[in-house]
C-alpha positions, 0 to 999 in steps of 0.5 A: 707159970713154966717158961720153957725154952728151946733144948728143954727136956720136954714134960712128961704127961700121959692123957686119955685120947679120942677114940679111948685111947690114951697117949704118953710122951715118955712112949714116943721116945723116939720119935718127933712129937709135935704137941699143938696146945689149942682152946676149945673143940668146935670154934672156928680157928681151933676147927681150922687148925684141926682140920689143917693138921688132919690134911697133913696128917700123912706127911707128918707120918713121912717125917716120923712125927706124931701129932697130937692136939690137946686142949682141956675138952673131954674125951667125949667132946674129942670124940664128936668133935673128930666125927664132926669134922673127919679128923684123923689126928690125936687129940688128947683131953687135959681135963684137969690142965695138967700137961697146959699148965706144965708148958705155961700155957694156962694164961690170962686173956681178953676178948671185948675188955673181959679178962678171963683165964684160958689156954694159950695157943701154942705149938711144940716141935719135940725131938726125938731125944724129948727136947724141945725143938722148936715154938710157936707161941700165940698160934695164928692158924692160917699156914701154922701147920704147913710151918710146923710140917717144914720144921718137921721135916729138918729136924733130925 
């Protein structure tokens, strides 16, 4: 498991996205990047988080920050998720979990006493030089997008 820290170089990736696109961290050099990792499309907390980031999309753009949601769901699932909830953010499909693993977020979880492997909800704010400026682990969704926006505003 990767234990990324503040000031570490953010692990690179290239992933397919909703809308038949692709996103590469290397192509976003010079921009602030918000990577938010989430477990699954169309689940309660993940939907609320995506709606919150969408609601603040223009404010993130105003700070020159690019928001990317990453989960192990397929592009098809992302397209359906975006359509169903009118999402206006980029969702990257990490079906083989390369980015999820690179960020150390494929972890053992527990629900109702049952242990299983899944994505830890986490967000990384990456500076213009590609270094990690902030990390939020085990994110609680309520108010999270606003907190990330405030951090993006203060990052040069």
